[in-house]
N, C-alpha and C positions, 0 to 999 in steps of 0.2 A: 729373068732372075727376080722380078719384084713380086712381093706378096709372102715371101718367105720368113719363118720365124727367125729370131737371131740365133738358135740352136741351129737351124737348118743352114744357115749362111756358113755358120763354123764347121759343118759336117761338110760342105761344099769345098770349104778352104782345105780342111783334112784332105781330101780326096784329091785335090788338085795338086797339092805339093806333094803327097806320098807318089802320086802316079808321074809326078815329073822328075823328082829328085830322088827318091828312096832306090838305092841299087845296093847290090852285092860290094862286099870290100874283096877287090883283086880276084873276081870270080869264084870267091871260096863260099860253100853253101853254109846256111844257118847264120849269115852275117848280112848287115844292112846299116849303111849309113846316108847322109844327105849328099848328092852331089853339090858343090859349091855354085852350080851356075846351070842356067836353062836357056837355051839349048846349050849343052856341055862342050866345052873344048876339049881336046885331047887329054890334058893334065886332069881336069875334072872327072872325065870318063874313069880314070883310075883312081880317083880320090887322092892324085897327089897333092892338090890343094883343097883342104879338108875343113880346116878352120874349127880347130876343137872347140872354140866357145859357141859357135854357131850350131855344132851338134848337140852342145847342152841344151839348150833353145829349142831344138827340134824334140829332145828326148823330154823336154818340159812341156811341150805343145800335145805330144802324143799323151803324156799324161793327163793334161787337160780335158783332151778329147775321152779319154776312158772315164774322168769322172762326169763328164756331161752324158754319156751313153756306155756302159760297159760291156765290152766284147772281149770273149776267151780269147780270140784271133788277135787283137790289139795286145794282150798281155804277152804273148809269145814274140810279137813283134819288139814289144819293149824289153823283153829280155835279150832277144838277139842283137838290138840295138845298144844296149848297155856294155854287152861284152864285145861288141864291136869297136867302140871305143877305144878299150883297153888294147885291143889287137892292134889297131891304126896307131895308136901312141907308142907302141912297141913295147907292150906287157906292163906300161905303168899307168895309174890314174891320173897324175899330176904332170903337170909341166912348171915352166918358169914363171908363169904370171899368176899372180892371186887372185884376181877378178876372175880369169877362166877356171881356176879349180872349185872357187865358191860357187860360181853358176852349175857345173856339174854336181858338186856336193847337194845343192837344192832341187836340182831334177832327181838325183838318186834317192835323195831324201823321200821324197812324194812317191815315187815309181811302186807300183804295187807288184813287186818281184821280190825273189829272196837273193841274197847274196850281196847286200849293199851295205852291211855293218862294217865288214873290213875296209873296203873304200871310203865308208864316212870318215872312220878314223883316222886315216890316210890323210884324207884332204883337210879334218880339222886340224890334226898335229902340225900340218904343214901351214896352216894359216896362224895358228899361234905363234910358230918360228918366225913369222912374217913382221911381228910386234916388235918395234924398237923405241926407245926412248926420245931419240932426237924430234925436235920440234914439237914435244910433248906426248909423244906417243902416236899411234896408229900404225897401220900395215904399210909397206911399200906396193908399187905397182906390180913390181916383179922382183924377183931374189936380184939383190946385188944393186938396184936402182936408186936414183935419189930423189924420187918423185912419189909422195903419197896421195894418192886422188881418194874421191868419191866412188867410182867405178870399181874400185878394189875393197874399202871398208863398209861400203853399203852393203854389197850381197853376202860379206862375209859376218856383219853384225847380223844380218836376218837369219843366215845358217847356224851362227852361234847360239842365238836366240831360241830358234826351234830346237837345237839339240840340248838344251837346258842348260847352257852355259851363258848364263845371262849377264853375270859380271863381266865377262868379256866383250859382249855385246854391247852394254851399257858404255863400258869404257869407249867402243869405236863409236857409237852416236855422240857420247859428249865430245870426242875429239873433233869429229865433223863439225856439231855445232859450234863449237868454240873458234874453229878456224876456217870453215868453209861455207858459212851461211852468211848472206849478205844483210847486215842488221836494219837496214831500211827497206828491203823490199823482201825479204825471206827466201828469194831466190837461192839456190845452192850453185856455188861455184864449182870446178872441176878439180882444182889439186893445188897443193903445195910442195915447192920445190926445196927440199930441205938442206941443200947445200950452198943455196943463196937466199934463203927465206922469201922468194917470191911467189906469192899466190897468183895461181892462174886462173883469171877471172873468165873463164869460158862459161856460157850457160847451154849445157845439153840437158835435153829431156831425160837424157838417161840418168843423170846425175838427180835430178828430182825425184823419179821414180824409184831408186834404191833407197835413198834417204827417206823417202815417204814408208816404205816398205820396213825399214829399220824402227820409225818410230811408231808404227802399228804394233809391230812386234813386241814393244816396250811399254804398250798402250801410253804413249805421249801423244793423247789426242789433240791438245794445244799448239804443238808444233807440226802435226801432221795437216791440221786445217791451215796454218798459216802456209804450208808446202802448196796445198791444193788451191789456195788462193794466189799465190805467186805464179803456179801453172798457167792459172787462168788469165792471170793478167801479162804474162812474159812468154808463154810458149804455146799458146793456141789462138792464133788470130779467126775470129770468127766462131770461137769454140771448137775448133777443130785442131788436134794435137799437131804440130808442123813437123814434117819430114827432116832427115837431114843426110840425105842423099844416099849412095848405094854401100857397098863394103859393111863394115862393122856399123855404121852410121844407120843401116838399114832396120836395125834392129832396135833402136834407141826408144821411139814413140811407143812400138810395141810394149816394151819393158815397163814404159811409164803407165800405160794403159792396165797393164795387169795389177799394178800396186792402187790405181785408184778405183779400180771395181774391188778391190779388197777393202779399200776405205771406205767407199759407199756400203759395204754390208758391214763393216765392224765399228764404224763410228755410231756415235750415239745420233738418233735421227736429229736432223737440223740442216741448215745452211750450205755447211761443209760437206756432209756426205751427199746433199742433193747435188752438188756442184760436182763432186766427183763424178757421180752417175751420169750427169749431163754431159760431160767431157769425154767419157767413153761412148756413149749411144749416140752423141752427135758426131764422134768421130769415125764410130763404126759405120754409120750410114752414110757417110761421104767416100770412105775406104769403099764400099761395098757399090754404090753407085758410080765411082769411076772405076770398077773392074771392066776388064774385057774378056769374052769368050775364048777359050784356048785348050788346047789338049787336056783332057783329065778334068777342066774346070777354069774358075775364074782366073786371071792373072792379074794382081794388083800393082798399083801405082808406088812409085815411093814417096810420092807427095800426095796424101790423102785429098787434097782440096782438088788435083789435078786428075784427069782422065789418064789410065794407062795407054802406052803406045798401042798401036794397033801391030797384028803380026804380019810378017816376021819382023821380032825385034832389030832395032839397028845393033850394029857391034859395039859393045862396050855400054849399052844402055843399063842403069843401075837394076831395072825391072828384072832382069836375067839373075839378079844375086838371090841365092837362097836366103839372106839375111833379110831382103825386102819382103820377100814372100812370108817369111815367118813372122815378122813384124807385123804384117797384117792378119795373118792366122791368130798371134797372140791376141790382138786386139779385138777379134770376132768373138774368141772363146771367152774374152772379159767380158764381153757382152753379153754373151748368151748366161753367164752367171746373173746378171740383172734382169734378165727378160721375166 
């Protein structure tokens, strides 16, 4: 697999993940969602375990692929996929988690398909409902919860900004900046428990990514640059974005890579933009070199500095998770934009 361009690597990831994971929903024609695992267990075959927000990122990856190389056939898949999310969600576009619905909104907003205006209005209205005055503002992780975190406020800020609702986007960014950015290092913490006032100072690549994305949408170049430097110093040993296991964590570094690539393209030429670019390209090279051959194409490791396991995959190995494979695809599409 050596000697391929970044775009060719992204295309190989697309073929592999679509081939292994994309299947009809309940056998119904004109439907498609990603199975949560490969090889799938019985529940995954039936999309019983379907992970709403993983599907949002699969939709977003398909949009990335369409931007990289437009194809009419892929537009048809995008349309079927978006409608299948609503079908599998029992006729609704939203669920109880504000981060989940913000991710779906971001994917639908970019998708080159019709019929997205209504779902986007529904999602934006729900996100606005999530804002409360306690702890100075911000939205909660999920309805009725006492936890406000960057994984919810970050993508919501990006979506509001892209929808032209910049005042709300600014309020969300300002709330995160005031409460959840380490003043010493620039690292973005996870969240705040509004009932106890406890700050949860866990450092996830996910949080750095969505905070960076919000800074970019609101043209906060200084904050964006500081976040990039914090990532390089605390989240990328040897210049490679660190993994955070399987399950939801499999997506975290890929999300960060998406917004690092945007930073490399949008920030003024200089050290911060160059550092963002280097982090993406170094991570993509490590990820690609660690992949193994599998049916339909490369299978990626949950930790990009480590090789993926040889087949057959051990039971319970995180490389089986759709999230892990999507995280790598996100990274490779991000690298392709910088090639």
